[in-house]
N, C-alpha and C positions, 0 to 999 in steps of 0.2 A: 247734961256736961260731962258728959265720960267723952264724948270727941273729944270736947272743947283740949279737956283734959290728955289726950292721944297724942294733938298738935300740939299743944305749949309741951309734950314730951322727947316729938321728934322733931322738935327747934332745938331740943340743949343735945341728938347726938352732936358726932363733932366726926367732921368732913376731914380730911387730909388733905392737901398742897396735891397727890394724886387722887385727887376724887375716893381714895379709898377709906370705909370707915374708923376711925382709933378706936378698936381693936383690945392693944394690949395696954395703952395705958390703964392703972386705976377707975378715973373720972370716964374716959373715952368710954371702956366695958360697960362701967353703971347705969350711964345714959341712954347708952344702947341697950342694955335688961330690962331696963324704968318702961324705955317706951316698945317694946319686945312683947311686956307682958302687957300692955293698956292694948296692943291688938289683937292679943290673944283675950281678954277682957272683954273688948269689942264687938267680936264675936259669937263667944258667944253671948251678950249680953240679950243681941241682935238674932239669936239663934241661927248665926251660918251652918248651913249644911259643908261637913266637911267629909272628904272620903277614909274610907276603908283607914286602918291604918295596923292593922292586923299582920301587916309584913312585919313592922318592929318586935316580934315573936321572934320570929328568930334570929336578929339580933344577941354577937354575946353578950352575956351578966353583965358586963363592964358598960356598954353601952344601952345594953336593956335599963339597965339605973339612973338613968340620967334623960327620961321620959318621964311622967306618969302617963297611967293609964288611959289611952281614951280622949288625952289630951290634946292639942295642938302641939305645946309644947315650939315652940321658937329657941333654938338657941343661938347664940351669938358665932357658936362655934362653929356652928355650919355654917354661919354668915363672912368672916373667917374663911373659912376654906374657902369657899365660893367666889369670894370678893376676888383671887389671885388667878383667873380667868381660864384654867385648864378645864377641858374638855372634860372633866370626871373624876370623879374621888374614890381617894383607896379605905375599904373598912374593912376592916380584918381581913387582911390581904388580900384581898378582893377588889377592881374594878368596878 
């Protein structure tokens, strides 16, 4: 049932004509967040092993607040930055 719900949520994610996900509109952002939450739930239910997330301890307080301890914590903000196509992201003034 969880897989089915994840698929249904994925179908509601809005893709714009430029093939990027709509994360700016309220509707688009909500749909993307629902889908990402379902992916995280799916990973937890199936016990999917994840990489160590200790590198997050080095984030500034402003970024650490975004992440729950030990969780995958998929964020639309990261997808938004990634879909811009830059070969790197800047965080806290560092590449």
